[in-house]
C-alpha positions in Angstrom: 0.0 0.0 0.0 1.4 3.3 -1.0 1.7 6.3 1.4 -0.8 8.2 -0.7 -3.4 5.5 -0.3 -2.7 5.2 3.5 -3.1 9.0 4.0 -6.2 9.1 1.8 -7.8 6.2 3.8 -7.1 7.9 7.1 -8.6 11.2 5.8 -11.7 9.4 4.5 -12.2 7.6 7.9 -11.7 10.8 9.8 -14.1 12.8 7.6 -16.8 10.0 7.9 -16.3 9.9 11.7 -16.5 13.7 11.9 -19.7 13.7 9.8 -21.3 11.1 12.0 -20.3 13.0 15.2 -21.5 16.3 13.8 -24.7 15.5 12.0 -26.2 12.3 13.6 -27.8 13.0 17.0 -26.6 10.4 19.5 -26.1 10.2 23.2 -22.6 11.3 24.3 -21.8 7.8 25.7 -22.6 6.2 22.3 -20.4 8.8 20.5 -17.5 8.1 22.8 -17.9 4.3 22.3 -18.0 4.8 18.5 -15.0 7.1 18.6 -12.9 4.6 20.7 -14.0 1.7 18.5 -12.9 3.5 15.3 -9.6 4.6 16.8 -8.8 1.0 18.0 -9.7 -0.5 14.6 -7.6 2.2 12.8 -4.6 1.5 15.1 -4.9 -2.3 14.5 -5.2 -1.7 10.8 -2.1 0.6 10.8 -0.1 -2.0 12.8 -1.1 -4.6 10.2 -0.2 -2.4 7.3 3.3 -1.7 8.7 3.8 -5.4 9.5 3.9 -5.0 13.3 0.8 -7.0 13.7 0.7 -9.8 11.2 -3.0 -10.4 11.0 -3.0 -11.3 7.4 -1.5 -14.7 8.1 -4.5 -15.9 10.1 -6.3 -18.7 8.4 -9.5 -20.5 9.4 -9.9 -24.1 8.5 -13.3 -25.3 7.3 -15.4 -27.2 9.7 -15.8 -30.9 9.2 -19.3 -31.9 8.3 -20.8 -34.8 10.1 -22.5 -37.5 7.9 
């Protein structure tokens, strides 16, 4: 992922979060939970992008079917 794509993605996420906070009426507690959740997801995504949290290597095996 190029640096331009990374910055563009962060700007888009920030603008969307700002629009939600500014124009959608919510209780302050819900806004705080939403903001914290978005920040945690963005931090985990950034760590994965920079290779510090290798989440891309996680594989899930299919379940066995019982016959």
